C-alpha positions in Angstrom: 218.9 36.7 -47.1 215.5 38.2 -46.8 214.4 35.6 -44.4 217.3 36.3 -42.1 216.6 40.0 -42.1 212.9 39.5 -41.3 213.7 37.1 -38.4 216.4 39.4 -37.1 214.1 42.4 -37.2 211.3 40.7 -35.3 213.6 39.4 -32.6 215.4 42.7 -32.3 212.1 44.4 -31.8 211.3 42.0 -29.0 214.7 42.6 -27.4 214.5 46.3 -27.2 210.7 47.1 -27.0 211.0 47.8 -23.3 213.3 50.7 -24.0 211.0 52.8 -26.1 208.3 55.2 -24.9 204.9 54.9 -26.6 202.2 57.5 -26.4 198.7 56.5 -27.4 196.5 59.3 -28.7 192.9 58.6 -27.9 189.9 60.5 -29.2 187.7 59.1 -26.3 187.1 62.5 -24.7 183.4 62.3 -24.8 182.8 64.7 -21.9 185.4 67.3 -22.8 185.1 70.0 -25.4 188.1 71.8 -26.9 188.3 75.6 -26.9 187.1 77.4 -30.0 190.4 79.1 -30.5 192.3 75.9 -30.5 189.7 74.3 -32.9 190.3 77.2 -35.3 194.1 76.8 -35.0 193.7 73.1 -36.0 191.5 73.9 -38.9 194.0 76.5 -40.2 196.8 74.0 -39.7 194.9 71.4 -41.8 194.5 74.0 -44.6 198.2 74.0 -45.1 198.2 70.4 -46.4 197.4 69.5 -50.0 195.8 66.2 -49.4 194.0 66.2 -46.0 190.6 64.7 -47.0 191.0 61.1 -46.2 193.5 61.2 -43.3 191.8 64.2 -41.6 188.2 63.5 -42.6 187.0 63.6 -38.9 188.2 67.2 -38.6 184.8 68.8 -39.1 184.2 72.3 -37.8 180.9 71.4 -36.2 182.4 68.5 -34.3 184.2 68.6 -30.9 187.9 68.7 -31.9 188.7 66.5 -28.9 187.1 63.7 -30.9 189.2 64.3 -34.0 191.6 61.6 -35.2 195.1 62.3 -33.8 193.9 65.0 -31.3 193.9 64.5 -27.5 192.6 67.0 -24.9 193.2 67.5 -21.2 190.5 65.7 -19.2 190.0 68.8 -17.0 190.7 71.9 -19.0 189.8 70.7 -22.5 193.0 72.2 -23.9 194.6 70.3 -26.8 197.7 68.6 -25.3 198.6 66.1 -28.0 198.6 66.1 -31.8 199.6 62.9 -33.6 199.4 62.8 -37.4 202.2 60.3 -38.1 201.9 58.0 -41.1 199.0 60.0 -42.6 200.9 60.5 -45.9 200.3 64.3 -45.7 202.1 66.8 -47.8 202.2 70.6 -47.4 203.2 73.5 -45.1 204.1 73.6 -41.4 201.7 76.4 -40.7 202.3 78.9 -37.9 198.6 78.5 -36.8 200.0 75.7 -34.6 201.0 78.4 -32.2 197.3 78.5 -31.3 198.0 75.3 -29.3 200.2 76.6 -26.4 199.4 73.7 -24.1 200.8 71.0 -26.4 202.8 68.3 -24.6 203.0 65.7 -27.4 203.6 66.5 -31.1 204.2 63.8 -33.6 204.3 64.9 -37.2 206.6 62.2 -38.4 206.5 61.0 -42.1 204.8 64.1 -43.3 206.4 65.7 -46.4 207.1 69.4 -45.6 208.6 69.9 -49.1 212.1 70.7 -48.1 211.3 73.5 -45.7 213.4 74.3 -42.7 212.6 73.1 -39.2 210.4 76.0 -37.9 212.0 78.0 -35.0 208.6 78.7 -33.5 208.4 75.1 -32.2 210.7 76.3 -29.4 207.8 78.4 -28.0 205.9 75.2 -26.9 207.3 75.3 -23.4 205.2 72.3 -22.2 206.4 69.9 -24.9 207.5 66.6 -23.6 207.4 64.6 -26.8 208.5 65.9 -30.3 208.8 63.6 -33.3 209.7 65.3 -36.6 211.4 62.3 -38.2 211.2 61.6 -42.0 209.8 65.0 -42.8 212.1 66.0 -45.7 213.3 69.0 -43.7 216.4 70.8 -44.9 219.0 73.2 -43.4 220.2 73.6 -39.9 218.3 72.4 -36.9 217.4 75.6 -34.9 219.3 75.9 -31.6 216.2 77.4 -30.0 215.0 73.8 -29.5 217.2 74.0 -26.4 214.5 76.1 -24.8 212.2 73.0 -24.6 213.4 72.2 -21.1 210.6 69.7 -20.4 211.3 67.6 -23.5 211.8 63.9 -22.8 211.6 62.6 -26.4 213.2 64.2 -29.5 213.3 62.4 -32.8 214.7 64.2 -35.9 216.0 61.1 -37.6 216.2 60.3 -41.3 216.6 64.0 -41.9 219.4 63.4 -44.4 219.2 67.0 -45.5 219.5 68.3 -41.9 222.7 69.4 -40.2 223.9 70.9 -36.9 226.9 73.1 -36.4 227.2 72.1 -32.7 225.1 70.4 -30.0 225.6 73.0 -27.2 221.9 73.8 -27.3 221.1 70.2 -26.3 222.7 70.7 -22.8 219.6 72.5 -21.7 217.3 69.6 -22.3 217.8 68.3 -18.8 214.8 65.9 -18.9 215.8 64.2 -22.1 215.4 60.4 -22.0 215.2 59.4 -25.7 217.2 61.2 -28.4 217.3 60.2 -32.1 219.3 62.3 -34.5 220.1 59.5 -37.0 220.9 60.7 -40.5 221.6 64.3 -39.4 224.9 65.7 -40.6 226.9 66.2 -37.4 230.4 66.4 -39.0 230.9 69.9 -37.7 229.8 69.1 -34.1 233.3 68.2 -32.8 232.3 68.1 -29.1 229.1 66.2 -29.6 229.8 63.5 -27.0 230.8 66.1 -24.4 227.4 67.8 -24.9 225.5 64.5 -24.8 227.3 63.6 -21.6 225.4 66.3 -19.7 222.1 64.5 -20.4 222.2 62.4 -17.2 218.7 61.1 -17.6 219.2 59.8 -21.1 218.2 56.1 -21.7 218.3 55.9 -25.5 220.7 57.5 -27.9 220.4 57.0 -31.6 223.0 58.7 -33.8 223.3 56.4 -36.8 224.8 57.7 -40.1 225.6 61.2 -38.6 229.1 61.4 -40.2 230.7 61.4 -36.8 234.5 60.9 -36.8 235.5 61.4 -33.2 235.1 59.5 -29.9 236.3 60.8 -26.6 239.6 59.3 -25.3 239.3 56.0 -23.5 239.9 57.6 -20.1 237.1 60.2 -20.3 234.5 60.2 -17.6 231.0 59.6 -18.9 227.9 60.6 -16.9 225.4 59.2 -19.4 226.6 55.6 -19.0 224.8 55.1 -15.7 221.3 55.4 -17.2 221.9 54.5 -20.9 220.0 51.4 -22.1 220.1 51.8 -25.9 223.2 53.1 -27.7 223.3 53.3 -31.5 226.4 54.9 -33.3 226.3 52.7 -36.4 227.3 53.9 -39.9 229.8 56.5 -38.7 233.6 57.0 -39.4 235.4 56.8 -36.0 238.5 55.0 -37.1 239.3 54.3 -33.5 239.2 51.4 -31.0 236.1 50.7 -28.9 236.5 53.1 -26.0 236.8 51.8 -22.5 234.3 54.2 -21.0 231.6 52.3 -22.9 231.9 49.5 -20.4 230.9 51.7 -17.5 227.3 51.0 -18.8 227.7 47.4 -17.8 224.7 47.5 -15.4 222.2 49.3 -17.7 223.0 48.9 -21.4 220.8 46.4 -23.2 221.3 47.4 -26.8 224.7 48.3 -28.5 224.9 48.9 -32.3 228.3 49.9 -33.8 227.8 48.2 -37.2 229.8 49.9 -40.0 231.1 52.6 -37.6 234.7 51.9 -38.6 235.8 50.9 -35.1 239.1 48.9 -35.2 241.5 47.0 -33.0 240.9 44.0 -30.8 237.6 43.1 -29.1 238.0 44.1 -25.5 237.8 41.5 -22.8 235.6 44.0 -20.9 232.6 42.9 -22.9 232.4 40.1 -20.4 231.3 42.7 -17.7 228.3 43.8 -19.6 225.8 41.4 -18.0 222.7 43.3 -19.1 223.4 43.4 -22.8 220.8 41.7 -24.9 221.6 43.0 -28.4 225.2 43.4 -29.7 225.8 44.4 -33.3 229.5 45.0 -34.1 229.3 43.8 -37.7 231.2 45.2 -40.7 234.1 46.9 -38.9 237.9 46.4 -38.7 238.0 44.3 -35.5 240.8 41.8 -35.3 242.0 38.9 -33.1 240.0 36.2 -31.3 236.6 36.3 -29.9 237.3 36.9 -26.2 236.3 33.9 -23.9 234.7 36.5 -21.6 231.8 36.7 -24.1 230.3 33.8 -22.2 229.8 36.2 -19.3 227.3 38.2 -21.3 224.6 35.9 -20.1 221.7 38.0 -21.2 222.7 38.3 -24.9 220.0 37.1 -27.3 221.4 38.9 -30.5 225.1 38.7 -31.4 226.3 39.9 -34.8 230.1 40.1 -35.3 230.1 39.4 -39.0 232.2 40.8 -41.8 235.4 41.4 -39.9 238.8 39.8 -39.6 238.2 37.7 -36.5 240.3 34.5 -36.3 240.9 31.7 -33.9 238.5 29.2 -32.4 235.0 29.8 -31.2 234.8 29.9 -27.4 233.6 26.6 -26.0 230.6 28.3 -24.4 228.4 31.2 -25.3 225.2 32.7 -23.7 222.6 30.0 -23.6 219.9 32.7 -24.3 221.3 33.4 -27.7 218.6 33.5 -30.4 220.6 35.1 -33.2 224.3 34.3 -33.8 226.0 35.7 -36.9 229.8 35.2 -37.2 229.8 35.1 -41.0 232.6 36.4 -43.2 235.5 36.0 -40.8 238.6 33.9 -40.6 237.5 31.7 -37.7 238.6 28.1 -37.6 238.5 24.9 -35.6 235.6 22.9 -34.3 232.0 24.3 -34.2 229.7 21.6 -33.0 230.3 21.7 -29.3 230.1 25.5 -29.1 226.6 25.6 -30.7 225.1 22.4 -29.1 224.1 24.2 -25.9 222.4 27.1 -27.8 219.0 25.5 -27.7 217.1 28.7 -28.2 218.8 29.6 -31.5 216.6 31.0 -34.2 219.4 32.2 -36.5 222.8 30.5 -36.9 225.0 32.0 -39.5 228.7 31.0 -39.5 229.2 31.1 -43.3 232.4 32.0 -45.1 234.8 31.0 -42.3 237.3 28.1 -42.0 235.5 26.0 -39.5 236.5 22.4 -39.8 234.2 19.9 -38.1 231.9 16.9 -38.4 228.4 17.6 -37.2 226.0 14.8 -36.2 222.3 14.9 -35.3 223.1 15.4 -31.6 224.6 18.9 -32.2 221.6 20.1 -34.2 219.0 19.6 -31.5 217.2 22.9 -32.0 213.5 23.4 -32.0 213.1 27.0 -33.0 215.9 27.3 -35.6 214.7 29.1 -38.8 218.0 30.2 -40.4 220.9 27.7 -40.8 223.9 28.9 -42.8 227.0 26.8 -42.7 228.2 27.7 -46.2 231.8 27.9 -47.3 233.4 26.0 -44.5 235.0 22.6 -44.2 232.0 21.0 -42.5 230.7 17.5 -42.9 227.1 16.9 -42.0 227.2 13.3 -40.8 223.5 12.8 -40.3 221.7 9.5 -40.1 219.2 8.6 -42.8 216.3 8.6 -40.3 217.1 11.9 -38.6 214.0 14.0 -38.2 214.9 17.6 -37.2 212.5 19.3 -34.8 212.8 22.7 -36.6 211.3 24.1 -39.7 213.9 26.2 -41.6 213.2 29.3 -43.6 216.8 29.7 -44.8 219.0 26.7 -45.7 222.6 27.6 -46.6 224.8 24.5 -47.0 227.0 25.6 -49.9 230.3 23.6 -50.1 229.3 21.4 -47.1 229.7 17.6 -47.5 226.3 16.1 -47.4 227.3 12.6 -48.7 226.9 11.7 -52.3 223.2 11.2 -52.3 220.4 13.8 -51.9 219.9 14.5 -48.1 216.7 12.9 -47.0 216.2 15.1 -44.0 215.4 18.0 -46.4 212.2 16.2 -47.1 211.0 17.3 -43.6 211.4 21.0 -44.4 208.2 22.4 -45.8 208.4 26.1 -45.2 211.8 27.3 -46.5 212.1 30.3 -48.8 215.8 29.9 -49.5 217.9 26.8 -50.2 221.5 26.6 -51.3 223.1 23.2 -51.5 225.6 24.1 -54.2 229.1 22.6 -54.4 228.1 19.7 -52.1 229.3 17.0 -54.5 225.9 15.5 -54.8 225.1 13.2 -57.7 222.3 11.3 -59.4 218.8 12.6 -60.2 217.1 15.2 -58.1 214.2 13.4 -56.3 210.8 14.4 -57.4 209.7 15.4 -53.9 212.4 18.1 -53.8 210.6 20.2 -56.4 207.4 20.0 -54.4 208.7 20.7 -50.9 207.9 24.3 -50.3 205.5 26.5 -52.2 207.2 29.5 -50.5 210.6 29.0 -52.0 212.0 32.1 -53.6 215.7 31.2 -54.0 216.9 27.8 -55.1 220.6 27.0 -55.8 221.7 23.4 -56.5 224.6 24.4 -58.8 228.1 22.9 -58.9 227.1 19.3 -58.3 226.8 16.2 -60.5 223.0 16.1 -60.9 221.7 14.6 -64.2 218.4 14.0 -65.9 215.7 16.3 -67.1 214.3 19.2 -65.1 210.6 18.9 -64.6 208.1 21.7 -65.4 207.9 23.2 -61.9 206.3 26.6 -63.0 202.9 25.7 -61.6 204.2 24.3 -58.4 206.8 26.9 -57.5 204.8 30.1 -58.2 206.9 32.2 -55.8 210.3 31.2 -57.2 212.4 34.2 -58.1 215.9 32.8 -58.4 216.9 29.4 -59.8 220.5 28.3 -60.3 221.1 24.9 -61.8 224.4 25.7 -63.4 227.5 23.4 -63.6 225.6 20.1 -63.5 224.7 17.4 -66.1 221.1 18.3 -66.7 219.8 17.5 -70.2 216.6 17.6 -72.1 214.6 20.7 -73.1 214.7 23.9 -71.2 212.1 24.3 -68.5 209.5 27.0 -68.6 209.5 29.6 -65.8 206.8 31.7 -64.2 206.4 35.5 -64.5 207.8 35.9 -61.0 211.2 34.5 -62.0 213.9 37.2 -61.8 217.1 35.2 -62.1 217.4 32.0 -64.2 220.9 30.4 -64.4 221.2 27.2 -66.3 224.7 27.5 -67.8 227.2 24.6 -68.1 224.8 21.8 -68.5 223.6 19.7 -71.5 220.2 21.2 -72.2 219.3 20.8 -75.8 216.6 21.8 -78.3 215.5 25.3 -79.0 215.0 28.3 -76.8 211.3 28.3 -77.4 210.4 27.6 -73.7 212.1 30.9 -72.9 210.1 32.7 -75.6 206.9 31.1 -74.3 207.7 32.2 -70.8 208.5 35.8 -71.7 205.0 37.0 -71.4 204.0 40.5 -70.8 204.7 41.9 -67.3 207.3 39.2 -66.6 210.1 39.9 -64.0 213.1 38.3 -65.6 216.3 40.3 -65.1 219.1 37.7 -65.4 219.1 34.9 -67.9 222.2 32.7 -68.4 221.8 29.7 -70.8 225.5 29.6 -71.8 227.6 26.5 -72.4 224.7 24.1 -73.3 223.7 22.3 -76.5 220.9 24.6 -77.6 220.3 24.8 -81.3 218.1 26.2 -84.0 217.4 29.8 -84.8 217.9 32.5 -82.2 214.2 33.5 -82.0 213.1 37.1 -82.4 211.0 36.9 -79.2 212.5 39.5 -76.8 210.0 42.3 -77.0 208.7 41.6 -73.5 212.0 41.1 -71.8 212.1 44.8 -70.8 213.5 44.0 -67.3 216.5 42.0 -68.6 219.8 43.3 -67.4 221.9 40.2 -68.3 221.4 38.0 -71.3 224.0 35.2 -71.8 223.4 32.7 -74.6 227.1 32.1 -75.3 228.7 28.8 -76.3 225.7 27.1 -77.8 224.8 26.1 -81.4 222.3 28.9 -82.2 222.1 30.2 -85.7 220.4 33.0 -87.8 220.6 36.7 -87.3 220.9 38.6 -84.1 217.2 39.3 -83.4 216.0 42.8 -84.0 213.8 42.6 -80.8 216.9 42.5 -78.6 216.9 46.3 -79.2 213.8 46.5 -77.0 215.8 45.4 -74.0 216.6 49.0 -73.0 217.6 48.0 -69.4 220.2 45.4 -70.8 223.7 45.8 -69.4 225.4 42.6 -70.5 224.8 40.9 -73.9 226.9 37.7 -74.5 226.2 35.8 -77.7 229.7 34.4 -78.4 230.5 31.0 -79.8 227.4 30.4 -81.8 226.7 30.5 -85.6 225.0 33.9 -85.9 225.4 35.5 -89.3 225.0 38.9 -91.1 225.7 42.1 -89.2 224.5 43.5 -85.9 221.0 44.9 -86.2 220.6 48.7 -86.0 218.1 48.3 -83.2 221.0 47.5 -80.8 221.8 51.2 -80.7 218.9 51.5 -78.3 220.8 49.6 -75.7 222.4 52.8 -74.4 223.2 51.4 -71.0 225.1 48.3 -72.3 228.4 47.6 -70.6 229.4 44.3 -72.2 228.9 43.3 -75.8 230.4 40.0 -76.7 229.6 38.4 -80.1 232.9 36.6 -80.6 233.3 33.4 -82.6 230.3 33.8 -84.9 229.9 34.3 -88.6 229.0 38.0 -88.5 230.1 40.1 -91.5 230.2 43.5 -93.0 231.8 46.7 -91.6 231.9 47.2 -87.8 228.9 49.5 -87.2 229.9 53.1 -86.5 227.0 53.5 -84.1 228.6 51.2 -81.6 230.7 54.2 -80.6 228.1 56.8 -81.1 225.2 55.1 -79.1 226.7 52.6 -76.7 228.9 55.0 -74.9 228.9 53.1 -71.6 230.5 50.0 -73.2 233.4 48.6 -71.1 234.0 45.4 -73.0 233.6 45.1 -76.7 234.5 41.6 -78.1 234.0 41.0 -81.9 236.9 38.5 -82.4 236.7 35.5 -84.7 234.1 36.9 -87.1 234.2 38.2 -90.7 234.1 41.9 -90.2 236.0 43.9 -92.8 236.8 47.5 -93.7 238.5 50.1 -91.5 238.2 50.3 -87.7 235.6 53.1 -87.4 236.9 56.3 -85.7 233.6 56.4 -83.7 235.0 53.5 -81.6 237.2 56.0 -79.9 234.1 57.6 -78.3 233.9 54.5 -76.0 235.8 56.3 -73.2 235.0 53.6 -70.6 236.5 50.6 -72.5 238.7 48.2 -70.6 238.7 45.5 -73.2 238.7 46.0 -77.0 239.0 42.7 -78.9 238.7 43.0 -82.7 241.1 40.1 -83.5 240.7 37.4 -86.1 238.6 39.4 -88.6 239.5 40.9 -92.0 239.9 44.5 -90.9 242.2 46.8 -92.9 243.5 50.3 -92.8 245.4 51.8 -89.9 245.0 51.8 -86.2 243.2 55.0 -85.3 245.3 57.6 -83.5 242.3 58.5 -81.4 242.8 55.4 -79.2 244.1 57.9 -76.7 240.5 58.8 -76.0 240.0 55.5 -74.0 240.0 57.4 -70.8 239.7 54.4 -68.4 242.7 52.6 -70.1 244.5 56.0 -70.0 244.1 56.2 -66.2 242.0 59.4 -66.5 238.9 57.6 -65.1 238.9 55.0 -62.4 239.2 51.4 -63.3 236.1 49.5 -62.2 236.3 46.7 -59.7 237.2 43.4 -61.3 235.7 41.4 -58.4 232.1 42.4 -58.3 229.5 43.0 -61.0 229.7 41.3 -64.4 233.4 41.1 -64.5 233.8 38.0 -62.4 231.3 36.2 -64.7 233.2 37.5 -67.7 236.7 36.7 -66.4 236.3 33.1 -67.5 235.8 34.2 -71.1 238.8 36.6 -71.0 241.1 33.9 -69.6 239.9 31.4 -72.2 240.7 34.0 -74.9 244.2 34.6 -73.6 244.9 30.9 -73.3 243.9 30.5 -77.0 246.4 33.1 -77.8 249.1 31.1 -76.0 249.2 33.3 -72.9 249.3 30.5 -70.3 250.2 32.8 -67.5 248.5 33.4 -64.1 248.4 37.2 -64.2 245.6 39.6 -63.8 245.0 40.1 -67.5 241.8 42.1 -67.7 242.5 45.5 -69.3 243.7 45.2 -72.9 243.5 45.6 -76.6 243.7 42.8 -79.1 243.7 43.7 -82.8 245.7 40.6 -83.9 245.1 38.5 -87.1 243.7 41.2 -89.3 245.1 43.1 -92.3 246.0 46.3 -90.5 248.8 48.5 -92.0 250.8 51.6 -91.2 252.6 52.4 -88.0 251.7 51.7 -84.4 250.3 55.1 -83.3 252.3 56.8 -80.5 249.0 57.6 -78.8 248.7 54.0 -77.7 251.4 54.6 -75.2 249.1 56.9 -73.2 247.0 53.9 -72.2 248.9 53.4 -69.0 246.4 50.9 -67.5 246.9 48.3 -70.3 247.7 44.8 -69.0 247.9 43.2 -72.5 248.4 44.5 -76.0 248.3 42.1 -79.0 248.9 43.5 -82.5 250.3 40.3 -84.0 249.7 38.9 -87.5 249.1 42.2 -89.3 251.0 44.3 -91.8 252.2 47.0 -89.4 255.4 48.8 -90.3 257.7 51.4 -88.8 259.2 51.3 -85.3 257.9 50.3 -81.9 257.0 53.6 -80.2 259.8 54.9 -78.1 257.4 55.8 -75.2 256.1 52.3 -74.9 257.8 52.2 -71.5 254.9 54.4 -70.3 252.8 51.3 -70.2 254.1 50.4 -66.8 251.3 48.0 -66.0 251.8 45.9 -69.2 252.0 42.2 -68.6 251.8 40.8 -72.1 252.9 42.3 -75.4 252.7 40.6 -78.8 253.7 42.4 -82.0 254.9 39.3 -83.8 254.2 38.5 -87.5 254.4 42.1 -88.8 256.9 44.2 -90.7 258.2 46.3 -87.9 261.7 47.7 -88.3 264.4 49.5 -86.3 265.5 48.5 -82.8 263.7 47.6 -79.6 263.6 50.7 -77.4 266.1 50.2 -74.5 263.7 51.7 -72.0 261.4 48.7 -72.3 263.3 47.2 -69.4 261.3 49.5 -67.2 258.2 47.4 -67.9 258.6 45.5 -64.6 255.4 43.5 -64.9 256.0 42.3 -68.5 255.8 38.5 -68.2 255.0 37.6 -71.8 256.6 39.2 -74.9 256.7 38.2 -78.6 258.7 40.2 -81.2 259.2 37.4 -83.6 259.1 37.6 -87.4 259.6 41.3 -88.0 262.5 43.3 -89.4 263.9 44.5 -86.1 267.5 45.4 -85.8 270.1 46.2 -83.2 270.8 45.1 -79.6 268.1 43.4 -77.5 267.5 45.2 -74.2 269.0 43.5 -71.2 268.0 43.3 -67.6 264.8 42.9 -65.5 262.0 41.0 -67.3 264.0 40.8 -70.6 266.4 38.3 -68.8 263.5 35.8 -68.7 262.5 35.8 -72.4 263.6 32.9 -74.6 265.0 32.9 -78.1 261.5 32.2 -79.5 260.5 35.7 -78.7 262.9 37.1 -81.3 263.0 34.5 -84.0 262.6 35.8 -87.5 264.6 39.0 -86.9 268.0 38.2 -88.3 269.4 41.6 -87.6 268.8 41.4 -83.8 271.8 40.8 -81.7 272.7 40.1 -78.0 271.3 37.8 -75.4 269.4 35.4 -75.8 270.0 35.1 -79.6 273.2 33.6 -80.9 274.4 36.6 -82.8 276.7 38.9 -81.0 276.6 42.7 -81.3 279.7 43.7 -83.3 280.6 45.7 -86.4 277.6 47.3 -88.0 275.4 46.4 -84.9 277.2 49.2 -83.1 276.2 51.8 -85.6 274.0 54.7 -84.4 270.5 53.6 -85.4 268.6 56.0 -83.2 267.2 57.7 -86.2 265.1 54.6 -86.8 262.7 55.5 -84.0 260.2 58.0 -85.2 259.6 59.2 -81.6 263.2 59.4 -80.5 264.8 62.8 -79.7 267.5 62.2 -82.3 264.9 61.5 -85.0 262.9 64.6 -84.0 266.1 66.7 -84.3 266.8 65.2 -87.8 263.3 65.8 -88.9 263.4 69.4 -87.6 266.7 70.0 -89.5 265.3 68.5 -92.7 262.2 70.5 -92.3 264.1 73.7 -91.9 266.2 72.8 -95.0 263.1 72.1 -97.0 261.5 75.3 -95.8 264.6 77.3 -96.8 264.6 75.7 -100.2 260.9 76.3 -100.8 261.3 80.0 -99.7 264.4 80.6 -101.9 262.7 79.1 -104.9 259.7 81.4 -104.3 261.7 84.6 -104.3 263.9 83.5 -107.3 260.8 82.8 -109.3 259.3 86.1 -108.5 262.5 87.9 -109.5 262.7 86.1 -112.8 259.1 86.8 -113.5 259.4 90.5 -112.8 262.5 91.0 -115.0 261.0 89.1 -117.9 257.8 91.0 -117.8 259.5 94.4 -117.4 261.8 93.9 -120.5 259.1 92.3 -122.7 256.8 95.3 -121.9 259.3 98.1 -122.7 260.9 96.3 -125.6 257.4 96.1 -127.2 256.8 99.8 -126.8 260.1 100.8 -128.3 259.7 98.6 -131.3 256.0 99.2 -132.1 255.2 102.9 -132.8 251.3 102.6 -132.7 251.4 100.9 -129.2 253.8 103.6 -128.0 251.3 106.4 -129.1 248.4 104.6 -127.6 250.2 104.1 -124.2 251.1 107.9 -124.1 247.4 108.9 -124.8 246.3 106.6 -122.0 248.7 108.3 -119.6 247.4 111.8 -120.7 243.8 110.8 -120.2 244.5 109.4 -116.7 246.3 112.6 -115.7 243.4 114.8 -116.9 240.9 112.7 -114.9 243.1 113.0 -111.7 243.6 116.8 -111.9 240.1 117.8 -112.9 
């Protein structure tokens, strides 16, 4: 809503301009000469900057410094009394030579980069200073308390110093003359009594403390001195977690500007707002305020700007509001009821935004009798625009938001009068037929166009040359056909999914020229055909590429590897063949890779795990991949969906699956509402429905290895993935028991291990899986009693069919005779099995150890007797052995 922001900004400036002081620095001091010492001080100060040539070119030593840019001298004494170097893009040192200007009254060094230095303490020696602006200077550290010595100071701005902090504000009590104070962005989390200290500044007219990490407000019954003079009050972007205090309403005769946006105030909107007759700007947006909009708001007769968006307000809009309102933003609330009569009297409106509420009304021409309206957003309500065919609005809109409004079945003709809009959204309006030719030519300024979710048909004309400013175009979910349109280099988002576009993707290739701006391209669910062209070299800004559900063929293009900013690559449901190109390993920031339902073959590339370490969703199902699951897959620690189903994979399930840290709950699970996940949810739900999981659950974190040729046991490490919502291992050749610790998967909603060769019993602790809604254990070799209770009471016989040795409810076979035998030893992870294994291991160890010593004994005895028997029987060997012993003895005793 760039248009909205611009309009709001301009109007807001007009509303508060009378509250700011402005000091003009003039170099017209033709008859006055500065002192030589002060000129030298200024020259030395300039030498501290790295780039003073352009911005300080008038600072020539032979010239009168009173004529230098940014310097002002006293008309009588010639002393330098003002230095203003703001917005000169300087960088360097805050030199102490400035001390040579002891008569300074006005010092503005804002937006100069002082390279992370601390705020100099020597500033406190300028006793005559009345105006000090050091905002946006990249200072660091603690603000010196010596600034409290500047008793004549009326204006102090240290804002946007996001590396500055204060331990307390006691020093500010001494600034008795202070009128305007701006500490926005300064860390004041340690200044617990900040408001008590500010309260002593009885002359204060403006207070700006936005984003100061404040978390305390004085109690509601506290007495406030500053409220009698305060005109502008900004405490936005803080963390109060408290109601709006009642002392605020003592400012009812002076306050003109109140900004508490995103300050975490909560509770009901006080009726006392109706006593604030002087208020002109009120911004309470993005907080936790509840209840109805008080009817006393009509008493704020001076209000021109009212923003109470992004809250939980409910109820009806008051029948009357201030007739001076120019900006009204009530978006993203729960308000309901009629709308037309409340807005009809607001003839000065420039911005009207009531989107994302539950207003229910029919609006006719009479209620839209505005002449200055530039922003109209009625989106996502139950509003019928019952406008006559000949209605000619008197306004020219910049922003048109009519999503989900009922505009009749035909294209609204009154839009033909709007020639200046930059944003238009008429999506979900149940419009049909062809888009009239004049609509594509209405506004050369349009940047955002959304006509999705309608019933439009026909071909889309080539509008590239006409709409040269267009950055976002959404035509999705219509019945458009014909070839794809070309787009201009300025296009950033192009969404054409769920239509009937046909032909090749060559128009895309032809539009992807060097230096294009395209970031989001969605051509999914169309009838595009032909080879997926290798033309992506210049798509270096692309973050999302979705070509799924078309009829594209050939190999995955090598040039996609040039898209180093790509985050989401979706190529599923096409006819792509061979394997993934090695160039894809360059997509190191990729989060979603979906190539399901193609004809890809070969081994799963090991580099998927080595290079694409940020992958969160990997979907390779319904291809022809073969071989083992590469161990490198386990390096994908952020995975939330792994789908390798319906391939020809063999071997065992890697035990290293425990390295999936997000699924294991070690790392935080990402939001499933924002980002790519909402777009991808449709594909996930479609996949689950194909598997027969027709269940309205939040399936989104899971593993599917079904319909392969995997063998071996289910690794116990899989039970550490406590965030799993679904696990499908069906239609494989898995053997052994279901891991005993499967009850650790407390979030599991769907489990399918059917069509394997699993044996032993179902672990009884599975009844602890409280969210398990779908389970299938059919066609295995399971034995014993079926667990009872909780979710297992809801599973039908079909879940256990093909396991003749299972007994208990719901199968017909009762548990008697051999079904009561102790079969605990079946489970490889059970304590009993571990004990048996340990005993067997000890027995085996004992046997091995005994055999070792027996063999040694037999070998020693045999060797001993063979040796001595030979010496006794063979005389020559006996004499040789004796001579050997004599020689050895002689050598030892020599």
